[in-house]
MIRO-415825 format. One line per 5 residues: their letters; for each residue x, y negated, z of C-alpha. Coordinates in Angstrom, 3 decimals. Layout:
N
A = X,Y,Z; ...;
//
This chain:
741
MINLC = 161.021,-98.741,121.253; 161.316,-95.575,119.352; 159.336,-93.767,122.103; 156.696,-96.475,121.922; 156.346,-96.266,118.194;
LTLLE = 156.293,-92.440,118.396; 153.516,-92.420,121.027; 151.354,-94.881,118.883; 151.704,-92.753,115.779; 151.127,-89.557,117.524;
LTGNA = 147.697,-91.031,118.690; 146.662,-91.574,115.189; 147.928,-88.235,113.779; 150.440,-90.044,111.557; 153.695,-89.360,113.477;
PDRAF = 156.822,-87.744,112.051; 159.013,-85.777,114.192; 161.574,-87.625,116.537; 164.511,-86.719,114.258; 162.914,-88.267,111.325;
LEESH = 161.930,-91.359,113.151; 165.634,-91.809,114.484; 167.080,-91.215,111.011; 164.631,-93.837,109.669; 165.326,-96.280,112.335;
TKYMS = 169.126,-96.056,111.778; 168.458,-96.500,108.058; 166.079,-99.352,108.306; 166.831,-101.236,111.493; 168.933,-103.677,109.905;
RSLRV = 166.196,-104.733,107.518; 162.670,-105.750,107.403; 159.618,-104.159,105.932; 156.526,-105.496,103.990; 153.090,-104.135,103.195;
SSQYI = 152.925,-103.149,99.577; 150.652,-105.394,97.481; 148.235,-102.672,96.680; 147.640,-102.030,100.401; 147.185,-105.545,101.597;
KFVKM = 143.485,-105.339,101.291; 143.511,-102.008,103.036; 145.355,-103.235,106.109; 142.863,-106.096,106.599; 140.089,-103.602,106.490;
ALRRN = 141.798,-101.542,108.986; 142.256,-104.567,111.389; 138.342,-104.999,111.343; 137.753,-101.177,111.537; 139.867,-101.137,114.826;
GYARQ = 137.729,-103.843,116.449; 139.932,-106.854,115.903; 137.875,-109.812,114.974; 140.893,-112.111,114.811; 144.524,-111.680,114.009;
RDLAE = 145.553,-113.282,117.389; 143.612,-110.498,119.248; 145.936,-107.897,117.709; 149.001,-110.079,118.386; 148.089,-110.509,122.095;
DLRLT = 147.231,-106.740,122.275; 150.866,-105.975,120.934; 152.569,-108.932,122.648; 153.800,-110.004,119.250; 153.734,-113.509,117.777;
RTTVS = 150.755,-114.654,115.611; 153.092,-115.344,112.814; 154.336,-111.793,112.836; 150.876,-110.439,112.442; 149.840,-112.945,109.916;
NFLNG = 152.959,-112.100,107.762; 152.184,-108.344,108.232; 148.662,-108.791,106.883; 149.761,-111.037,104.037; 152.481,-108.747,102.642;
KPIDY = 155.417,-110.873,103.886; 158.527,-109.240,105.404; 158.701,-108.550,109.127; 161.019,-106.804,111.601; 161.130,-103.070,110.881;
LNFLE = 160.120,-101.977,114.507; 157.353,-104.613,114.610; 156.074,-103.208,111.363; 155.962,-99.612,112.870; 154.314,-100.735,116.051;
ICGKL = 151.517,-102.549,114.150; 150.893,-99.451,111.787; 150.577,-97.242,114.849; 148.140,-99.399,116.593; 145.950,-99.796,113.378;
GLDYQ = 146.216,-96.065,112.568; 148.068,-96.536,109.410; 150.626,-94.504,107.557; 153.506,-96.871,107.704; 155.464,-95.135,105.021;
KVAGL = 152.496,-95.336,102.682; 151.682,-98.991,103.153; 155.179,-99.929,102.846; 155.773,-97.806,99.731; 158.494,-95.667,101.399;
TETIT = 156.812,-92.197,100.725; 159.595,-91.143,98.324; 162.508,-91.559,100.675; 162.451,-88.055,102.487; 161.555,-85.274,100.368;
EVLVE = 161.124,-82.639,103.081; 158.607,-84.767,104.968; 156.586,-85.133,101.839; 156.505,-81.519,101.269; 155.517,-80.888,104.797;
EQDSS = 152.795,-83.560,104.761; 151.623,-82.187,101.353; 151.257,-78.740,102.889; 149.444,-80.085,105.823; 147.247,-81.996,103.565;
IDIDH = 146.406,-78.787,101.612; 145.427,-77.030,104.802; 143.183,-79.668,106.076; 141.532,-80.130,102.636; 140.967,-76.381,102.489;
LVQSC = 139.438,-76.667,105.968; 137.164,-79.389,104.995; 135.927,-77.577,101.853; 135.387,-74.441,103.884; 133.223,-76.198,106.536;
REKVK = 131.359,-78.026,103.674; 130.225,-74.730,102.203; 129.318,-73.480,105.543; 127.359,-76.588,106.495; 125.652,-77.239,103.222;
PYIKE = 122.563,-75.027,103.375; 121.838,-76.618,106.931; 122.391,-80.187,105.674; 120.044,-79.589,102.615; 117.407,-78.022,104.813;
RCGTM = 117.673,-80.800,107.481; 118.067,-83.729,105.135; 116.881,-82.699,101.675; 113.175,-83.349,102.195; 110.759,-85.792,103.971;
RVLDM = 107.270,-85.456,105.308; 105.614,-88.381,106.946; 102.005,-89.430,107.930; 99.186,-87.310,106.405; 101.303,-85.728,103.668;
TLPIG = 100.299,-82.010,103.516; 103.639,-80.716,102.084; 107.299,-82.072,102.371; 108.706,-83.764,99.206; 112.075,-83.420,98.054;
LDDIY = 114.373,-86.428,98.831; 115.876,-86.545,95.487; 112.389,-86.811,93.970; 111.421,-89.834,95.964; 114.500,-91.549,97.117;
TNVNI = 114.790,-95.337,96.109; 118.027,-97.024,96.567; 118.220,-99.078,99.766; 119.533,-102.615,99.930; 121.381,-104.179,102.854;
LETIT = 121.321,-107.821,104.352; 124.719,-108.606,105.867; 123.448,-111.290,107.902; 120.827,-110.061,110.474; 117.485,-111.983,109.637;
GRRRL = 116.622,-112.847,113.386; 120.083,-114.244,113.923; 120.158,-116.824,111.238; 120.719,-120.427,112.563; 117.608,-121.876,110.800;
KIEDL = 114.831,-124.334,111.887; 111.062,-123.702,111.454; 111.046,-126.381,108.662; 113.651,-124.321,106.749; 111.534,-121.213,107.005;
QAELL = 108.411,-123.119,106.165; 109.984,-124.352,102.998; 110.657,-120.773,101.785; 106.984,-119.965,102.453; 105.509,-122.763,100.234;
QNSDT = 105.485,-122.697,96.470; 105.141,-126.387,96.214; 104.138,-129.547,97.905; 100.639,-128.491,98.155; 100.753,-126.966,101.723;
EELDR = 97.638,-124.807,100.843; 99.474,-122.871,98.262; 101.149,-120.122,100.000; 103.967,-118.043,98.322; 102.687,-114.657,99.609;
FGLCE = 106.114,-113.123,99.141; 107.593,-116.068,101.121; 108.050,-113.987,104.365; 110.456,-111.691,102.472; 114.144,-112.051,102.850;
TQKRV = 115.834,-114.529,100.654; 119.472,-113.707,101.382; 121.735,-111.906,99.171; 121.167,-108.105,98.980; 123.886,-105.453,98.883;
PGLNA = 123.601,-101.856,97.841; 123.433,-99.612,100.884; 126.185,-97.414,99.532; 128.378,-100.330,99.075; 128.072,-101.399,102.633;
VQEHS = 129.111,-97.865,103.789; 132.101,-97.852,101.618; 133.305,-101.116,102.777; 132.793,-100.632,106.565; 134.064,-97.408,108.408;
KLMVL = 131.824,-98.194,111.296; 128.401,-99.413,110.389; 125.345,-100.181,112.584; 122.095,-100.113,110.467; 119.319,-102.091,111.956;
GKPGA = 115.758,-102.251,110.638; 112.105,-102.708,111.280; 109.923,-99.639,111.990; 109.434,-97.662,108.576; 112.090,-99.495,106.889;
GKTTF = 113.698,-96.407,105.624; 116.727,-96.066,108.021; 116.482,-92.318,108.620; 115.785,-91.679,104.919; 118.987,-93.567,104.211;
LKYLA = 120.972,-91.563,106.444; 119.594,-88.375,105.046; 120.532,-89.642,101.539; 124.181,-90.197,102.713; 124.337,-86.625,104.021;
IQCIE = 122.908,-85.096,100.819; 125.149,-87.251,98.641; 128.299,-86.382,100.873; 127.441,-82.461,100.883; 126.806,-82.440,97.102;
GQFQS = 130.281,-84.069,96.565; 128.820,-87.305,95.166; 129.885,-89.570,98.162; 133.077,-89.073,100.224; 133.716,-85.605,98.938;
DRFPI = 136.759,-85.421,100.961; 134.756,-85.326,104.194; 131.685,-83.314,105.361; 128.664,-84.856,106.972; 127.267,-84.295,110.472;
FITLK = 123.721,-85.508,111.027; 122.824,-86.114,114.686; 119.342,-87.187,115.829; 120.458,-89.013,118.947; 117.132,-88.355,120.866;
DFAEA = 117.823,-84.449,120.384; 121.366,-84.956,121.392; 120.386,-86.916,124.544; 117.872,-84.227,125.527; 120.161,-81.310,124.733;
PKQPS = 120.436,-78.646,127.584; 123.680,-79.302,129.843; 124.187,-82.604,128.322; 127.135,-81.721,125.946; 129.504,-84.331,124.705;
ILEYI = 129.329,-85.458,121.236; 132.332,-83.261,120.190; 130.633,-80.282,121.892; 127.374,-80.954,120.257; 129.128,-80.966,116.839;
AQQLS = 130.856,-77.834,117.507; 127.520,-76.255,118.391; 126.084,-77.359,114.908; 129.176,-75.837,113.298; 128.651,-72.624,115.176;
KCKVT = 125.085,-72.477,114.025; 126.368,-72.667,110.559; 128.635,-69.671,111.210; 131.923,-71.666,111.278; 134.348,-69.503,113.138;
DANLK = 136.504,-71.245,115.946; 133.991,-74.284,115.644; 135.436,-76.180,118.793; 138.959,-76.078,117.466; 138.134,-76.825,113.929;
AEQLL = 135.652,-79.612,114.840; 138.475,-81.247,116.789; 141.048,-80.776,114.026; 138.662,-82.429,111.186; 137.863,-85.262,113.559;
EQGKV = 141.325,-85.972,114.382; 142.104,-86.079,110.574; 139.396,-88.447,109.968; 137.508,-85.895,107.732; 133.874,-86.418,109.009;
LILLD = 131.027,-88.513,108.102; 129.192,-88.992,111.303; 125.508,-90.027,110.894; 123.794,-90.953,114.190; 120.153,-91.492,113.784;
GLDEV = 117.636,-93.274,116.008; 119.481,-95.090,118.664; 116.185,-96.673,119.792; 114.541,-93.361,120.221; 116.646,-92.287,123.100;
REEDT = 114.709,-92.198,126.487; 115.518,-94.988,128.846; 117.059,-92.648,131.354; 119.454,-91.230,128.845; 120.408,-94.726,127.122;
KRVLK = 123.386,-95.560,129.346; 125.028,-92.177,129.057; 124.444,-91.930,125.307; 125.712,-95.481,124.535; 128.990,-94.668,126.577;
QVQEF = 129.497,-91.371,124.742; 129.077,-92.861,121.336; 131.332,-95.759,122.012; 134.166,-93.741,123.416; 133.729,-91.170,120.608;
SYQYH = 134.091,-93.850,118.077; 137.233,-95.063,119.751; 138.642,-91.657,120.042; 138.031,-90.628,116.499; 138.176,-94.007,114.761;
TNQFV = 139.552,-92.712,111.414; 136.218,-90.954,110.635; 133.261,-92.825,108.954; 130.440,-93.626,111.474; 126.832,-94.764,110.544;
ITCRI = 124.272,-95.421,113.344; 120.689,-96.538,112.857; 118.581,-98.304,115.260; 115.368,-100.513,115.154; 116.021,-104.285,115.388;
AAKEY = 115.658,-105.691,119.025; 115.586,-102.144,120.372; 118.749,-102.046,122.392; 120.576,-105.111,124.022; 124.048,-103.472,123.136;
TFQGF = 126.825,-103.950,120.850; 129.318,-101.439,119.758; 132.749,-102.677,119.557; 134.286,-102.283,115.912; 130.887,-101.751,114.447;
TEVEV = 129.533,-103.972,111.664; 125.910,-104.690,112.102; 123.667,-104.934,108.849; 119.946,-104.932,108.283; 117.892,-102.844,105.837;
ADFDF = 116.184,-105.234,103.391; 112.472,-104.956,102.576; 111.648,-103.511,99.178; 111.483,-105.878,96.262; 108.968,-105.401,93.508;
DQIAT = 111.479,-103.372,91.370; 112.089,-100.927,94.414; 108.340,-100.688,94.983; 107.771,-99.704,91.338; 110.710,-97.306,91.370;
FAQNW = 109.257,-95.534,94.537; 105.612,-95.399,93.023; 106.845,-93.856,89.730; 108.844,-91.216,91.540; 105.856,-90.524,93.858;
FRLKD = 103.381,-89.965,91.116; 105.819,-88.719,88.395; 105.226,-84.882,88.944; 101.437,-84.867,89.617; 100.157,-87.919,87.630;
PVKGE = 102.471,-90.470,85.953; 99.367,-92.290,84.575; 98.126,-92.883,88.215; 101.512,-94.221,88.987; 101.294,-96.750,86.329;
RFIQK = 97.838,-97.734,87.437; 99.035,-97.995,91.123; 101.640,-100.548,90.128; 99.274,-102.451,88.073; 96.685,-102.679,90.955;
LKENE = 99.499,-103.847,93.311; 100.229,-106.751,90.838; 96.460,-107.869,90.970; 96.400,-107.571,94.831; 99.085,-109.633,96.489;
PILEL = 97.982,-108.946,100.073; 98.430,-105.307,99.515; 101.722,-105.816,97.568; 102.917,-107.456,100.696; 102.465,-104.358,102.712;
ATNPL = 104.312,-102.276,99.972; 107.488,-104.053,100.843; 107.708,-101.641,103.850; 108.597,-98.127,102.731; 106.427,-96.493,105.433;
LLTLL = 103.354,-98.675,104.429; 104.094,-98.039,100.792; 103.935,-94.268,101.454; 100.618,-94.838,103.062; 99.311,-96.791,100.110;
CLVFG = 100.491,-93.889,97.825; 98.723,-91.547,99.846; 95.542,-93.539,99.717; 95.692,-94.252,96.083; 96.505,-90.668,95.298;
EAGDF = 93.286,-89.306,96.871; 90.999,-92.182,95.641; 92.617,-93.366,92.420; 92.171,-96.940,93.770; 92.467,-99.098,96.846;
PANRS = 89.404,-99.347,99.045; 87.092,-102.164,98.250; 87.019,-102.954,102.021; 90.594,-104.002,102.473; 90.100,-104.356,106.155;
ELYTE = 89.938,-100.650,106.471; 93.354,-100.152,104.627; 94.884,-102.736,106.809; 93.435,-101.136,109.978; 95.151,-97.991,108.967;
GVDVL = 98.322,-99.622,108.253; 98.170,-101.195,111.810; 97.355,-97.895,113.329; 100.450,-96.222,111.663; 102.639,-98.958,113.215;
LKKWD = 101.181,-99.090,116.530; 100.953,-95.240,117.248; 100.977,-92.891,114.389; 104.628,-93.256,113.392; 105.897,-92.298,116.864;
VTRNI = 103.399,-89.686,117.462; 104.141,-87.580,114.352; 107.743,-87.530,115.513; 107.105,-86.669,119.081; 108.731,-90.070,120.325;
ERDRL = 107.434,-91.544,123.610; 108.110,-95.217,124.045; 108.373,-97.175,127.257; 104.996,-98.837,128.365; 104.841,-102.368,127.603;
YKDLS = 103.193,-103.782,130.638; 101.142,-101.873,133.142; 97.765,-101.407,131.480; 98.511,-102.929,128.133; 96.962,-100.174,126.079;
LQRKE = 97.024,-99.919,122.362; 93.556,-101.870,122.380; 95.080,-104.582,124.408; 98.065,-104.889,122.153; 95.736,-105.438,119.296;
DLLSQ = 93.707,-107.959,121.223; 96.880,-109.777,122.091; 98.113,-109.853,118.634; 94.635,-111.005,117.442; 94.746,-113.971,119.914;
IALTT = 98.089,-115.063,118.785; 97.120,-114.770,115.006; 94.064,-116.865,115.165; 95.609,-119.664,117.400; 98.673,-119.892,115.211;
FEQKD = 96.822,-119.618,111.899; 94.598,-122.354,112.776; 97.542,-124.581,113.524; 99.269,-123.529,110.140; 102.126,-122.209,112.194;
YFFKK = 103.260,-119.167,110.206; 106.455,-119.363,112.291; 106.529,-120.024,115.858; 109.200,-120.540,118.564; 109.966,-117.761,121.001;
KTVEA = 108.967,-119.854,123.950; 105.584,-120.700,122.376; 104.636,-117.111,121.635; 105.742,-115.967,125.097; 103.488,-118.810,126.467;
YIVDF = 100.491,-117.060,124.514; 101.477,-113.738,125.958; 101.620,-115.158,129.480; 98.157,-116.650,129.061; 96.886,-113.204,127.842;
ISNLC = 98.531,-110.815,130.419; 97.779,-113.151,133.487; 94.104,-112.078,132.950; 94.660,-108.423,133.017; 93.801,-106.322,135.907;
NASTE = 96.614,-106.243,138.536; 98.597,-108.780,136.747; 101.189,-110.792,138.857; 100.185,-114.354,139.995; 103.928,-115.441,140.048;
QKELE = 104.685,-117.491,137.007; 108.318,-116.448,136.979; 107.418,-112.806,136.964; 104.732,-113.439,134.207; 107.517,-115.274,132.166;
LDSEA = 109.825,-112.182,132.419; 106.850,-109.842,131.655; 106.051,-111.799,128.493; 109.685,-111.759,127.174; 109.633,-107.874,127.607;
VLKSI = 106.394,-107.465,125.961; 107.498,-109.712,122.904; 110.622,-107.646,122.692; 108.760,-104.292,122.777; 106.209,-105.319,120.291;
EAQHG = 109.015,-106.249,117.839; 111.084,-103.063,118.522; 108.366,-100.607,118.786; 105.865,-101.818,116.211; 107.437,-104.456,113.982;
LLVAR = 104.320,-106.463,113.788; 106.036,-109.685,115.396; 109.544,-110.089,114.125; 112.371,-112.588,114.575; 112.894,-114.724,111.407;
ATGIY = 115.715,-116.778,112.940; 117.414,-117.389,116.298; 114.355,-118.128,118.600; 111.707,-118.131,115.868; 109.213,-115.583,115.214;
SFSDL = 106.391,-114.628,112.697; 104.094,-111.865,111.935; 105.996,-109.307,109.610; 103.629,-110.047,106.764; 101.218,-112.792,105.956;
TFHEY = 98.743,-110.068,105.401; 98.793,-108.903,109.030; 98.684,-112.521,110.251; 95.375,-112.985,108.337; 94.074,-109.448,109.227;
FAARE = 94.495,-110.223,113.045; 93.083,-113.541,112.800; 90.041,-111.993,111.155; 89.967,-109.465,113.810; 89.836,-112.027,116.435;
ITRKS = 86.964,-114.000,114.637; 85.025,-110.926,114.432; 85.548,-110.005,117.942; 84.505,-113.201,119.204; 81.674,-113.812,116.568;
AWERL = 83.421,-117.093,115.832; 81.453,-117.755,112.605; 81.105,-121.568,113.105; 84.947,-121.660,113.742; 85.542,-119.930,110.535;
VEHIT = 83.388,-121.820,108.184; 85.048,-124.939,109.019; 87.870,-123.861,106.812; 85.527,-122.979,103.759; 87.354,-125.302,101.309;
EKRWR = 90.909,-124.291,102.453; 92.438,-121.642,100.036; 94.794,-120.281,102.710; 91.732,-118.998,104.503; 90.389,-117.045,101.522;
EVFLL = 91.733,-113.623,102.705; 90.560,-114.272,106.327; 87.002,-114.741,104.939; 87.052,-111.488,102.861; 88.610,-109.563,105.733;
TVGMM = 85.946,-110.956,108.307; 82.971,-109.964,106.253; 84.517,-106.541,105.662; 84.895,-105.914,109.539; 81.471,-106.933,110.417;
REAND = 78.689,-104.474,110.928; 76.344,-106.858,109.214; 77.407,-110.065,107.498; 74.060,-111.798,106.865; 74.617,-114.538,109.591;
LILLM = 78.143,-115.284,108.267; 77.065,-115.388,104.553; 74.142,-117.662,105.250; 76.370,-119.946,107.280; 78.954,-120.251,104.300;
KQKID = 76.171,-121.031,101.871; 74.865,-123.697,104.236; 78.336,-125.236,104.666; 78.828,-125.116,100.984; 75.549,-127.014,100.193;
DLLAK = 76.534,-129.550,102.830; 79.657,-130.551,100.935; 77.521,-132.313,98.100; 74.308,-133.111,100.085; 75.069,-136.577,100.968;
DEKLQ = 76.249,-137.835,97.415; 73.209,-138.889,95.396; 75.125,-138.665,92.126; 76.324,-135.212,92.650; 72.882,-134.083,93.693;
QFLAW = 71.694,-135.585,90.367; 74.383,-133.700,88.547; 73.306,-130.314,90.065; 69.642,-131.065,89.144; 70.806,-131.833,85.563;
VEKQS = 72.693,-128.523,85.506; 69.656,-126.705,86.540; 67.368,-128.416,83.962; 69.952,-127.504,81.132; 70.023,-123.861,82.292;
KSVKV = 66.245,-123.691,81.819; 66.305,-125.177,78.309; 67.251,-121.814,76.788; 65.812,-118.273,77.291; 68.318,-115.575,77.667;
LYKPA = 68.883,-112.210,79.315; 71.497,-113.470,81.790; 70.727,-114.384,85.442; 69.871,-117.962,86.035; 72.869,-118.398,88.451;
AIRAF = 75.118,-117.264,85.635; 73.655,-119.676,83.288; 74.104,-122.576,85.820; 77.608,-121.629,86.256; 78.142,-121.844,82.515;
HFDLA = 76.783,-125.388,82.273; 78.643,-126.434,85.431; 81.951,-125.373,83.724; 81.236,-127.036,80.500; 80.037,-130.322,82.147;
LERAR = 83.081,-130.547,84.229; 85.409,-129.976,81.305; 87.042,-127.122,83.253; 88.995,-126.101,80.028; 91.376,-128.998,80.935;
YLDLN = 92.690,-126.925,83.693; 95.189,-123.982,82.591; 94.155,-121.703,85.388; 90.457,-121.549,84.186; 91.030,-121.127,80.405;
LALDR = 90.348,-117.391,80.848; 86.773,-118.310,82.172; 86.457,-120.647,79.063; 86.895,-117.772,76.499; 84.222,-115.804,78.522;
DLNLA = 81.866,-118.627,78.643; 81.905,-119.234,74.791; 81.359,-115.636,74.229; 78.431,-115.732,76.467; 77.007,-118.686,74.624;
LNRDL = 77.426,-116.997,71.280; 75.227,-114.040,72.670; 72.261,-116.607,73.257; 69.356,-117.149,70.999; 71.003,-120.094,69.317;
NPELK = 70.253,-121.791,66.086; 72.641,-120.732,63.232; 74.454,-124.128,62.967; 75.355,-124.254,66.797; 76.275,-120.566,66.767;
RSLQQ = 78.576,-121.224,63.709; 80.316,-124.133,65.385; 80.869,-122.366,68.484; 82.409,-119.377,66.678; 84.995,-121.682,64.935;
LLDQL = 85.963,-123.265,68.341; 86.392,-119.848,69.708; 88.392,-118.602,66.804; 91.061,-121.397,67.323; 91.819,-120.103,70.739;
LDPKD = 94.823,-117.855,71.250; 94.845,-114.542,72.967; 94.487,-115.646,76.589; 96.551,-112.559,77.724; 99.688,-114.169,76.369;
IEAYK = 100.016,-116.713,79.084; 103.129,-118.660,77.723; 101.743,-119.005,74.186; 98.316,-119.928,75.342; 99.945,-122.653,77.601;
QWWQE = 102.017,-124.167,74.707; 99.097,-124.132,72.460; 96.874,-125.844,75.100; 99.303,-128.545,75.703; 99.472,-129.452,71.993;
NGQAW = 95.738,-128.889,70.942; 93.823,-128.766,74.266; 92.618,-132.380,74.258; 91.400,-132.279,70.607; 89.787,-128.919,71.057;
TEQLR = 87.822,-130.205,74.055; 86.701,-133.270,72.232; 85.440,-130.944,69.521; 83.430,-128.886,72.039; 82.056,-132.059,73.573;
AVMIK = 80.937,-133.260,70.199; 79.155,-129.870,69.523; 77.389,-129.671,72.739; 76.272,-133.381,72.624; 74.896,-132.752,69.237;
HRNIG = 73.018,-129.520,69.781; 72.316,-129.324,73.629; 72.861,-132.747,75.149; 75.513,-131.181,77.307; 78.319,-133.582,76.886;
HDWQF = 76.861,-136.216,79.247; 79.776,-138.318,80.539; 79.233,-138.486,84.297; 82.206,-140.718,85.065; 82.838,-139.036,88.394;
TEPQK = 85.344,-140.719,90.719; 88.320,-138.905,91.681; 87.012,-137.980,95.253; 83.826,-136.625,93.633; 85.859,-134.539,91.051;
ELLKQ = 87.911,-133.176,94.090; 84.483,-132.463,95.928; 82.923,-130.781,92.962; 86.121,-128.637,92.563; 86.024,-127.697,96.341;
YYDAN = 82.267,-126.917,95.831; 82.771,-124.539,92.846; 85.715,-122.779,94.417; 83.843,-122.395,97.650; 80.907,-120.916,95.759;
KLLID = 83.301,-118.384,94.060; 84.574,-117.336,97.567; 80.960,-116.775,98.541; 80.312,-114.706,95.551; 83.669,-112.797,96.121;
CLNSD = 82.474,-112.015,99.688; 79.177,-110.564,98.441; 80.866,-108.478,95.938; 83.365,-106.980,98.433; 82.380,-103.890,100.493;
CYVSR = 80.469,-105.836,103.065; 77.160,-105.098,104.383; 74.515,-107.753,103.446; 70.788,-107.187,103.351; 68.951,-107.268,99.950;
EVRQE = 67.008,-110.266,101.138; 70.218,-112.249,101.833; 71.720,-111.347,98.500; 68.597,-112.470,96.637; 68.489,-115.753,98.467;
IEDTL = 72.034,-116.594,97.600; 71.605,-115.717,93.909; 68.413,-117.663,93.708; 69.865,-120.902,95.177; 73.455,-120.894,93.953;
LLPVK = 74.621,-124.250,92.426; 71.293,-125.971,92.991; 70.626,-129.206,94.574; 69.646,-129.355,98.206; 66.023,-129.392,98.832;
R = 64.946,-132.329,100.839;
//
């Protein structure tokens, strides 16, 4: 038994000499030992660190009873030799965890001297490696940045999800509930596709797990996080008793003569002028004094993958007392490292986005940074893109040049898609495996567009894996030289889906067997692209009254070379909403008549909109109060008689500042009805505007849809779309008018 214990302890670097062990055995063989209370948590972490998911696994490995292992882990007394055997297996200093370090003074002195030597070696290597680490990891330069930027200047703390998003056991109904704000299925929570599970600071996850696999979507900030760890370590801010080694696994895999990881580390130390690099590398690794950062497992070429995976696994076994962090794209590798805890990089939340933007613009133009954040708040589809650090960087670059986002948002999204499909890999000289024979970048976009429109029309924001694979089979079966065998097509479709997820991150797993587009914005973008490609205008205008299609309309008109046909079709569809209701046509005729009763400088369409608002008492709806304040000011600027002007001014003075939403809401709940009646009385007295039409509820809903659809039409015209002067004038001349029979 002494020989066995000595062998196990030697393997961990914790073994005393044989004489000491025999002396200790003689002294303690008649008694039991227990884990000191302050080390109970530590030994449980050691169990996980050594790859034992359950206590019984360790018991079976050592041929001990489960009770013995359980007692050990819970600080209860167990047999002395069993105690040594378990400590040896877990790489623990048995004297330390049992509180026996004061028993042999000579051993303590010897260990202290050894510790001083190792600590001196660590600090010596840190000083030699520091310039290399700061040069290698201290800056970042991506996309079209003309100059690198300091990591300290831009870094935003990373959050970690402890449960991998795509492995959650959720149903589509559960995910759909996260996406919808309320019972109105048209009201989408545009942030609903972001993670809802608890977030943990990245540094905390590294401190808790000695072997960590960090997974994430393309551009999620995995490499930046590793660089940050390296810089923090070399600066003494994190794990100052270790020194960092940063290895890009692609470079390691393609290194001449295919060195082992130990040899590769020694080569790095030699380049940093560390003498006897091979010996010192091994000494430090054996003592657990290295923070080993392995970046980009997914970037290793297919022909090198097996060799690299085997080396990493064996290396982590041999030098398990060191700290390991590996990064890899989600779904990139079908491989699980024993002993590693897998976590996922969380998307940025708004606070992280704001911090990143403030850091980005701080040195050059802080005011522009504040404006950038404000513009994001006003534009939720673009804000969605900013949850990805890579796309957030793109947005900062675009905004930095122009001081605003493009009026034509489709151009911005096109650039974002281009970054994910090819630029991000090309800029880092990474070649990915071909997806499927002749599936070019163009064909990938066509495939994503077909999936997007089909699922968006069906309100399927989440779809089962088998469903999306069926869409892929339908697409690739029509490609040149495609297989005619259904089984082969199904296998190909699975490979295509996996590749799109791993390489581009545009389709992602949201739960086990359930997928979605990475952002609702990209879902809308690709749906609009498919409509544009197929000139499916009739198909689009069928959704003119559905709010969830608003962004698709705006993107489609922006993508078109000339949007005349779609704009006119939208106008016709809107007019048809009220065309068959005689009372509603009379109402529009009355609105037109009222608008002609006064002479003002405003355009007729604007005056019609004003009367339309007042007649429908839109002030009863909180979300339209801002328009009311504008409408009253508009009225006051008309050529009105003094009494009417004075009455309107009194009403306007009663309104609170609409910018204070909460106060405005409270005031309106208490005073809104009375205030509306006053307005009605004034308008009846002076302009005969307060006519009570007594619309039915279906008519009220139809008028609301009509008004909102006209607003969408105007928003499309005011976007950066190409529409002829004649069509613009026609829309303006006929807006909110009854249908001519």
